KOLGU-4560 file (N, C-alpha, C; in nm, 3 decimals, padded with zeros to 5 digits):
<recs>
<n_xx: 09.097 n_yy: 12.364 n_zz: 11.127 ca_xx: 09.069 ca_yy: 12.245 ca_zz: 11.047 c_xx: 09.023 c_yy: 12.284 c_zz: 10.906 mol: A seq: 1 type: UNK>
<n_xx: 08.946 n_yy: 12.395 n_zz: 10.898 ca_xx: 08.896 ca_yy: 12.436 ca_zz: 10.768 c_xx: 09.012 c_yy: 12.478 c_zz: 10.676 mol: A seq: 2 type: UNK>
<n_xx: 09.110 n_yy: 12.549 n_zz: 10.731 ca_xx: 09.226 ca_yy: 12.589 ca_zz: 10.652 c_xx: 09.304 c_yy: 12.467 c_zz: 10.605 mol: A seq: 3 type: UNK>
<n_xx: 09.313 n_yy: 12.365 n_zz: 10.689 ca_xx: 09.382 ca_yy: 12.242 ca_zz: 10.652 c_xx: 09.309 c_yy: 12.174 c_zz: 10.536 mol: A seq: 4 type: UNK>
<n_xx: 09.177 n_yy: 12.174 n_zz: 10.541 ca_xx: 09.095 ca_yy: 12.115 ca_zz: 10.433 c_xx: 09.121 c_yy: 12.190 c_zz: 10.302 mol: A seq: 5 type: UNK>
<n_xx: 09.127 n_yy: 12.322 n_zz: 10.308 ca_xx: 09.153 ca_yy: 12.401 ca_zz: 10.187 c_xx: 09.293 c_yy: 12.372 c_zz: 10.133 mol: A seq: 6 type: UNK>
<n_xx: 09.391 n_yy: 12.362 n_zz: 10.222 ca_xx: 09.527 ca_yy: 12.331 ca_zz: 10.180 c_xx: 09.532 c_yy: 12.195 c_zz: 10.112 mol: A seq: 7 type: UNK>
<n_xx: 09.466 n_yy: 12.098 n_zz: 10.171 ca_xx: 09.462 ca_yy: 11.964 ca_zz: 10.110 c_xx: 09.395 c_yy: 11.969 c_zz: 09.974 mol: A seq: 8 type: UNK>
<n_xx: 09.286 n_yy: 12.045 n_zz: 09.962 ca_xx: 09.215 ca_yy: 12.058 ca_zz: 09.836 c_xx: 09.305 c_yy: 12.120 c_zz: 09.729 mol: A seq: 9 type: UNK>
<n_xx: 09.376 n_yy: 12.225 n_zz: 09.765 ca_xx: 09.466 ca_yy: 12.291 ca_zz: 09.670 c_xx: 09.577 c_yy: 12.197 c_zz: 09.625 mol: A seq: 10 type: UNK>
<n_xx: 09.636 n_yy: 12.126 n_zz: 09.720 ca_xx: 09.745 ca_yy: 12.034 ca_zz: 09.685 c_xx: 09.696 c_yy: 11.921 c_zz: 09.595 mol: A seq: 11 type: UNK>
<n_xx: 09.577 n_yy: 11.867 n_zz: 09.626 ca_xx: 09.522 ca_yy: 11.761 ca_zz: 09.541 c_xx: 09.492 c_yy: 11.813 c_zz: 09.402 mol: A seq: 12 type: UNK>
<n_xx: 09.437 n_yy: 11.935 n_zz: 09.392 ca_xx: 09.401 ca_yy: 11.988 ca_zz: 09.261 c_xx: 09.523 c_yy: 12.016 c_zz: 09.175 mol: A seq: 13 type: UNK>
<n_xx: 09.638 n_yy: 12.037 n_zz: 09.236 ca_xx: 09.760 ca_yy: 12.064 ca_zz: 09.161 c_xx: 09.839 c_yy: 11.936 c_zz: 09.128 mol: A seq: 14 type: UNK>
<n_xx: 09.789 n_yy: 11.823 n_zz: 09.177 ca_xx: 09.852 ca_yy: 11.695 ca_zz: 09.148 c_xx: 09.808 c_yy: 11.649 c_zz: 09.010 mol: A seq: 15 type: UNK>
<n_xx: 09.902 n_yy: 11.629 n_zz: 08.920 ca_xx: 09.867 ca_yy: 11.593 ca_zz: 08.783 c_xx: 09.802 c_yy: 11.455 c_zz: 08.772 mol: A seq: 16 type: UNK>
<n_xx: 09.808 n_yy: 11.375 n_zz: 08.877 ca_xx: 09.746 ca_yy: 11.242 ca_zz: 08.874 c_xx: 09.601 c_yy: 11.243 c_zz: 08.921 mol: A seq: 17 type: UNK>
<n_xx: 09.553 n_yy: 11.356 n_zz: 08.970 ca_xx: 09.415 ca_yy: 11.367 ca_zz: 09.017 c_xx: 09.338 c_yy: 11.466 c_zz: 08.931 mol: A seq: 18 type: UNK>
<n_xx: 09.215 n_yy: 11.433 n_zz: 08.899 ca_xx: 09.129 ca_yy: 11.527 ca_zz: 08.827 c_xx: 09.049 c_yy: 11.607 c_zz: 08.928 mol: A seq: 19 type: UNK>
<n_xx: 08.986 n_yy: 11.712 n_zz: 08.881 ca_xx: 08.901 ca_yy: 11.791 ca_zz: 08.969 c_xx: 08.783 c_yy: 11.707 c_zz: 09.019 mol: A seq: 20 type: UNK>
<n_xx: 08.738 n_yy: 11.613 n_zz: 08.937 ca_xx: 08.630 ca_yy: 11.522 ca_zz: 08.981 c_xx: 08.678 c_yy: 11.431 c_zz: 09.095 mol: A seq: 21 type: UNK>
<n_xx: 08.805 n_yy: 11.390 n_zz: 09.088 ca_xx: 08.861 ca_yy: 11.310 ca_zz: 09.198 c_xx: 08.859 c_yy: 11.391 c_zz: 09.328 mol: A seq: 22 type: UNK>
<n_xx: 08.903 n_yy: 11.516 n_zz: 09.319 ca_xx: 08.908 ca_yy: 11.602 ca_zz: 09.436 c_xx: 08.766 c_yy: 11.626 c_zz: 09.490 mol: A seq: 23 type: UNK>
<n_xx: 08.671 n_yy: 11.646 n_zz: 09.399 ca_xx: 08.532 ca_yy: 11.664 ca_zz: 09.441 c_xx: 08.483 c_yy: 11.544 c_zz: 09.521 mol: A seq: 24 type: UNK>
<n_xx: 08.513 n_yy: 11.426 n_zz: 09.473 ca_xx: 08.470 ca_yy: 11.303 ca_zz: 09.541 c_xx: 08.535 c_yy: 11.291 c_zz: 09.678 mol: A seq: 25 type: UNK>
<n_xx: 08.665 n_yy: 11.318 n_zz: 09.685 ca_xx: 08.738 ca_yy: 11.309 ca_zz: 09.811 c_xx: 08.683 c_yy: 11.408 c_zz: 09.913 mol: A seq: 26 type: UNK>
<n_xx: 08.654 n_yy: 11.531 n_zz: 09.867 ca_xx: 08.603 ca_yy: 11.633 ca_zz: 09.958 c_xx: 08.455 c_yy: 11.616 c_zz: 09.992 mol: A seq: 27 type: UNK>
<n_xx: 08.385 n_yy: 11.538 n_zz: 09.910 ca_xx: 08.243 ca_yy: 11.516 ca_zz: 09.935 c_xx: 08.154 c_yy: 11.631 c_zz: 09.891 mol: A seq: 28 type: UNK>
<n_xx: 08.202 n_yy: 11.711 n_zz: 09.795 ca_xx: 08.120 ca_yy: 11.821 ca_zz: 09.745 c_xx: 08.012 c_yy: 11.767 c_zz: 09.652 mol: A seq: 29 type: UNK>
<n_xx: 07.891 n_yy: 11.821 n_zz: 09.667 ca_xx: 07.781 ca_yy: 11.779 ca_zz: 09.581 c_xx: 07.795 c_yy: 11.837 c_zz: 09.440 mol: A seq: 30 type: UNK>
<n_xx: 07.858 n_yy: 11.953 n_zz: 09.429 ca_xx: 07.869 ca_yy: 12.021 ca_zz: 09.300 c_xx: 08.015 c_yy: 12.047 c_zz: 09.267 mol: A seq: 31 type: UNK>
<n_xx: 08.052 n_yy: 12.024 n_zz: 09.142 ca_xx: 08.188 ca_yy: 12.048 ca_zz: 09.097 c_xx: 08.224 c_yy: 12.196 c_zz: 09.110 mol: A seq: 32 type: UNK>
<n_xx: 08.126 n_yy: 12.283 n_zz: 09.095 ca_xx: 08.153 ca_yy: 12.427 ca_zz: 09.106 c_xx: 08.203 c_yy: 12.463 c_zz: 09.246 mol: A seq: 33 type: UNK>
<n_xx: 08.157 n_yy: 12.394 n_zz: 09.348 ca_xx: 08.206 ca_yy: 12.420 ca_zz: 09.484 c_xx: 08.353 c_yy: 12.384 c_zz: 09.493 mol: A seq: 34 type: UNK>
<n_xx: 08.390 n_yy: 12.270 n_zz: 09.438 ca_xx: 08.530 ca_yy: 12.227 ca_zz: 09.438 c_xx: 08.615 c_yy: 12.325 c_zz: 09.357 mol: A seq: 35 type: UNK>
<n_xx: 08.565 n_yy: 12.367 n_zz: 09.242 ca_xx: 08.639 ca_yy: 12.460 ca_zz: 09.157 c_xx: 08.661 c_yy: 12.593 c_zz: 09.228 mol: A seq: 36 type: UNK>
<n_xx: 08.559 n_yy: 12.641 n_zz: 09.300 ca_xx: 08.573 ca_yy: 12.767 ca_zz: 09.372 c_xx: 08.686 c_yy: 12.761 c_zz: 09.475 mol: A seq: 37 type: UNK>
<n_xx: 08.707 n_yy: 12.645 n_zz: 09.533 ca_xx: 08.810 ca_yy: 12.628 ca_zz: 09.635 c_xx: 08.946 c_yy: 12.602 c_zz: 09.570 mol: A seq: 38 type: UNK>
<n_xx: 08.947 n_yy: 12.518 n_zz: 09.468 ca_xx: 09.073 ca_yy: 12.466 ca_zz: 09.415 c_xx: 09.135 c_yy: 12.548 c_zz: 09.304 mol: A seq: 39 type: UNK>
<n_xx: 09.058 n_yy: 12.630 n_zz: 09.239 ca_xx: 09.112 ca_yy: 12.702 ca_zz: 09.124 c_xx: 09.161 c_yy: 12.841 c_zz: 09.159 mol: A seq: 40 type: UNK>
<n_xx: 09.179 n_yy: 12.866 n_zz: 09.288 ca_xx: 09.238 ca_yy: 12.993 ca_zz: 09.330 c_xx: 09.385 c_yy: 12.991 c_zz: 09.294 mol: A seq: 41 type: UNK>
<n_xx: 09.436 n_yy: 13.102 n_zz: 09.248 ca_xx: 09.577 ca_yy: 13.110 ca_zz: 09.210 c_xx: 09.656 c_yy: 13.186 c_zz: 09.315 mol: A seq: 42 type: UNK>
<n_xx: 09.774 n_yy: 13.139 n_zz: 09.340 ca_xx: 09.867 ca_yy: 13.209 ca_zz: 09.428 c_xx: 09.911 c_yy: 13.337 c_zz: 09.357 mol: A seq: 43 type: UNK>
<n_xx: 09.901 n_yy: 13.451 n_zz: 09.425 ca_xx: 09.932 ca_yy: 13.580 ca_zz: 09.363 c_xx: 10.074 c_yy: 13.583 c_zz: 09.307 mol: A seq: 44 type: UNK>
<n_xx: 10.168 n_yy: 13.526 n_zz: 09.377 ca_xx: 10.307 ca_yy: 13.526 ca_zz: 09.330 c_xx: 10.321 c_yy: 13.447 c_zz: 09.200 mol: A seq: 45 type: UNK>
<n_xx: 10.246 n_yy: 13.339 n_zz: 09.186 ca_xx: 10.251 ca_yy: 13.257 ca_zz: 09.064 c_xx: 10.193 c_yy: 13.336 c_zz: 08.947 mol: A seq: 46 type: UNK>
<n_xx: 10.083 n_yy: 13.406 n_zz: 08.970 ca_xx: 10.022 ca_yy: 13.487 ca_zz: 08.865 c_xx: 10.118 c_yy: 13.596 c_zz: 08.820 mol: A seq: 47 type: UNK>
<n_xx: 10.179 n_yy: 13.665 n_zz: 08.915 ca_xx: 10.273 ca_yy: 13.772 ca_zz: 08.882 c_xx: 10.392 c_yy: 13.717 c_zz: 08.803 mol: A seq: 48 type: UNK>
<n_xx: 10.442 n_yy: 13.600 n_zz: 08.841 ca_xx: 10.554 ca_yy: 13.539 ca_zz: 08.768 c_xx: 10.514 c_yy: 13.505 c_zz: 08.625 mol: A seq: 49 type: UNK>
<n_xx: 10.393 n_yy: 13.444 n_zz: 08.607 ca_xx: 10.347 ca_yy: 13.408 ca_zz: 08.473 c_xx: 10.328 c_yy: 13.531 c_zz: 08.385 mol: A seq: 50 type: UNK>
<n_xx: 10.273 n_yy: 13.638 n_zz: 08.440 ca_xx: 10.254 ca_yy: 13.760 ca_zz: 08.363 c_xx: 10.390 c_yy: 13.819 c_zz: 08.324 mol: A seq: 51 type: UNK>
<n_xx: 10.485 n_yy: 13.820 n_zz: 08.416 ca_xx: 10.619 ca_yy: 13.872 ca_zz: 08.386 c_xx: 10.685 c_yy: 13.790 c_zz: 08.275 mol: A seq: 52 type: UNK>
<n_xx: 10.670 n_yy: 13.657 n_zz: 08.280 ca_xx: 10.725 ca_yy: 13.571 ca_zz: 08.175 c_xx: 10.659 c_yy: 13.600 c_zz: 08.042 mol: A seq: 53 type: UNK>
<n_xx: 10.527 n_yy: 13.616 n_zz: 08.044 ca_xx: 10.454 ca_yy: 13.646 ca_zz: 07.921 c_xx: 10.503 c_yy: 13.777 c_zz: 07.860 mol: A seq: 54 type: UNK>
<n_xx: 10.518 n_yy: 13.880 n_zz: 07.942 ca_xx: 10.562 ca_yy: 14.010 ca_zz: 07.891 c_xx: 10.705 c_yy: 14.004 c_zz: 07.839 mol: A seq: 55 type: UNK>
<n_xx: 10.791 n_yy: 13.927 n_zz: 07.906 ca_xx: 10.929 ca_yy: 13.913 ca_zz: 07.860 c_xx: 10.934 c_yy: 13.840 c_zz: 07.726 mol: A seq: 56 type: UNK>
<n_xx: 10.854 n_yy: 13.736 n_zz: 07.710 ca_xx: 10.849 ca_yy: 13.663 ca_zz: 07.583 c_xx: 10.793 c_yy: 13.752 c_zz: 07.472 mol: A seq: 57 type: UNK>
<n_xx: 10.693 n_yy: 13.830 n_zz: 07.505 ca_xx: 10.634 ca_yy: 13.923 ca_zz: 07.408 c_xx: 10.736 c_yy: 14.027 c_zz: 07.363 mol: A seq: 58 type: UNK>
<n_xx: 10.813 n_yy: 14.078 n_zz: 07.458 ca_xx: 10.918 ca_yy: 14.175 ca_zz: 07.425 c_xx: 11.024 c_yy: 14.111 c_zz: 07.336 mol: A seq: 59 type: UNK>
<n_xx: 11.061 n_yy: 13.987 n_zz: 07.366 ca_xx: 11.160 ca_yy: 13.916 ca_zz: 07.286 c_xx: 11.110 c_yy: 13.897 c_zz: 07.143 mol: A seq: 60 type: UNK>
<n_xx: 10.983 n_yy: 13.858 n_zz: 07.129 ca_xx: 10.926 ca_yy: 13.842 ca_zz: 06.995 c_xx: 10.924 c_yy: 13.973 c_zz: 06.919 mol: A seq: 61 type: UNK>
<n_xx: 10.897 n_yy: 14.083 n_zz: 06.988 ca_xx: 10.891 ca_yy: 14.214 ca_zz: 06.923 c_xx: 11.028 c_yy: 14.257 c_zz: 06.873 mol: A seq: 62 type: UNK>
<n_xx: 11.135 n_yy: 14.210 n_zz: 06.939 ca_xx: 11.271 ca_yy: 14.246 ca_zz: 06.900 c_xx: 11.324 c_yy: 14.162 c_zz: 06.785 mol: A seq: 63 type: UNK>
<n_xx: 11.259 n_yy: 14.050 n_zz: 06.759 ca_xx: 11.304 ca_yy: 13.962 ca_zz: 06.651 c_xx: 11.270 c_yy: 14.024 c_zz: 06.516 mol: A seq: 64 type: UNK>
<n_xx: 11.344 n_yy: 13.984 n_zz: 06.416 ca_xx: 11.320 ca_yy: 14.034 ca_zz: 06.281 c_xx: 11.179 c_yy: 13.996 c_zz: 06.236 mol: A seq: 65 type: UNK>
<n_xx: 11.108 n_yy: 14.090 n_zz: 06.175 ca_xx: 10.972 ca_yy: 14.059 ca_zz: 06.130 c_xx: 10.974 c_yy: 13.954 c_zz: 06.018 mol: A seq: 66 type: UNK>
<n_xx: 10.869 n_yy: 13.873 n_zz: 06.016 ca_xx: 10.855 ca_yy: 13.774 ca_zz: 05.910 c_xx: 10.812 c_yy: 13.844 c_zz: 05.782 mol: A seq: 67 type: UNK>
<n_xx: 10.850 n_yy: 13.792 n_zz: 05.668 ca_xx: 10.806 ca_yy: 13.856 ca_zz: 05.544 c_xx: 10.655 c_yy: 13.844 c_zz: 05.529 mol: A seq: 68 type: UNK>
<n_xx: 10.597 n_yy: 13.948 n_zz: 05.473 ca_xx: 10.452 ca_yy: 13.950 ca_zz: 05.452 c_xx: 10.420 c_yy: 13.860 c_zz: 05.334 mol: A seq: 69 type: UNK>
<n_xx: 10.314 n_yy: 13.781 n_zz: 05.349 ca_xx: 10.272 ca_yy: 13.691 ca_zz: 05.241 c_xx: 10.233 c_yy: 13.773 c_zz: 05.119 mol: A seq: 70 type: UNK>
<n_xx: 10.275 n_yy: 13.726 n_zz: 05.005 ca_xx: 10.247 ca_yy: 13.795 ca_zz: 04.880 c_xx: 10.096 c_yy: 13.802 c_zz: 04.859 mol: A seq: 71 type: UNK>
<n_xx: 10.049 n_yy: 13.921 n_zz: 04.826 ca_xx: 09.907 ca_yy: 13.938 ca_zz: 04.797 c_xx: 09.823 c_yy: 13.977 c_zz: 04.917 mol: A seq: 72 type: UNK>
<n_xx: 09.884 n_yy: 13.989 n_zz: 05.034 ca_xx: 09.811 ca_yy: 14.025 ca_zz: 05.155 c_xx: 09.869 c_yy: 14.153 c_zz: 05.214 mol: A seq: 73 type: UNK>
<n_xx: 09.781 n_yy: 14.235 n_zz: 05.268 ca_xx: 09.825 ca_yy: 14.358 ca_zz: 05.334 c_xx: 09.876 c_yy: 14.324 c_zz: 05.474 mol: A seq: 74 type: UNK>
<n_xx: 09.987 n_yy: 14.385 n_zz: 05.513 ca_xx: 10.047 ca_yy: 14.359 ca_zz: 05.644 c_xx: 09.949 c_yy: 14.390 c_zz: 05.758 mol: A seq: 75 type: UNK>
<n_xx: 09.872 n_yy: 14.499 n_zz: 05.745 ca_xx: 09.776 ca_yy: 14.535 ca_zz: 05.851 c_xx: 09.667 c_yy: 14.430 c_zz: 05.865 mol: A seq: 76 type: UNK>
<n_xx: 09.620 n_yy: 14.374 n_zz: 05.753 ca_xx: 09.517 ca_yy: 14.271 ca_zz: 05.758 c_xx: 09.570 c_yy: 14.146 c_zz: 05.826 mol: A seq: 77 type: UNK>
<n_xx: 09.693 n_yy: 14.109 n_zz: 05.792 ca_xx: 09.752 ca_yy: 13.991 ca_zz: 05.856 c_xx: 09.775 c_yy: 14.014 c_zz: 06.005 mol: A seq: 78 type: UNK>
<n_xx: 09.811 n_yy: 14.135 n_zz: 06.043 ca_xx: 09.832 ca_yy: 14.165 ca_zz: 06.184 c_xx: 09.703 c_yy: 14.146 c_zz: 06.262 mol: A seq: 79 type: UNK>
<n_xx: 09.591 n_yy: 14.186 n_zz: 06.206 ca_xx: 09.461 ca_yy: 14.167 ca_zz: 06.272 c_xx: 09.432 c_yy: 14.018 c_zz: 06.285 mol: A seq: 80 type: UNK>
<n_xx: 09.454 n_yy: 13.943 n_zz: 06.179 ca_xx: 09.426 ca_yy: 13.799 ca_zz: 06.182 c_xx: 09.518 c_yy: 13.724 c_zz: 06.277 mol: A seq: 81 type: UNK>
<n_xx: 09.638 n_yy: 13.775 n_zz: 06.298 ca_xx: 09.735 ca_yy: 13.710 ca_zz: 06.386 c_xx: 09.732 c_yy: 13.767 c_zz: 06.527 mol: A seq: 82 type: UNK>
<n_xx: 09.628 n_yy: 13.833 n_zz: 06.564 ca_xx: 09.614 ca_yy: 13.883 ca_zz: 06.700 c_xx: 09.695 c_yy: 14.008 c_zz: 06.730 mol: A seq: 83 type: UNK>
<n_xx: 09.726 n_yy: 14.084 n_zz: 06.628 ca_xx: 09.797 ca_yy: 14.208 ca_zz: 06.649 c_xx: 09.946 c_yy: 14.193 c_zz: 06.667 mol: A seq: 84 type: UNK>
<n_xx: 09.998 n_yy: 14.071 n_zz: 06.648 ca_xx: 10.141 ca_yy: 14.050 ca_zz: 06.659 c_xx: 10.211 c_yy: 14.118 c_zz: 06.543 mol: A seq: 85 type: UNK>
<n_xx: 10.327 n_yy: 14.174 n_zz: 06.567 ca_xx: 10.400 ca_yy: 14.238 ca_zz: 06.457 c_xx: 10.440 c_yy: 14.137 c_zz: 06.352 mol: A seq: 86 type: UNK>
<n_xx: 10.426 n_yy: 14.173 n_zz: 06.228 ca_xx: 10.462 ca_yy: 14.082 ca_zz: 06.119 c_xx: 10.587 c_yy: 14.128 c_zz: 06.049 mol: A seq: 87 type: UNK>
</recs>
């Protein structure tokens, strides 16, 4: 029964029509942190897929032609300000 409760909590938390506060109320948790601890767990396969997509997008951006450096600014300074992305 406990596993069923967790499954229901996860499914409700992933429903775009329900907020985490809604799920907390339905589950009867006194604290939102209890609900978050149960509902905000990520499926390992989903995390791996998102990281792979992020790395693929990053690689694609690195292969694109660099943007021209703004006149009057050093490319290294702009790279730091832009999070280390190639300019």
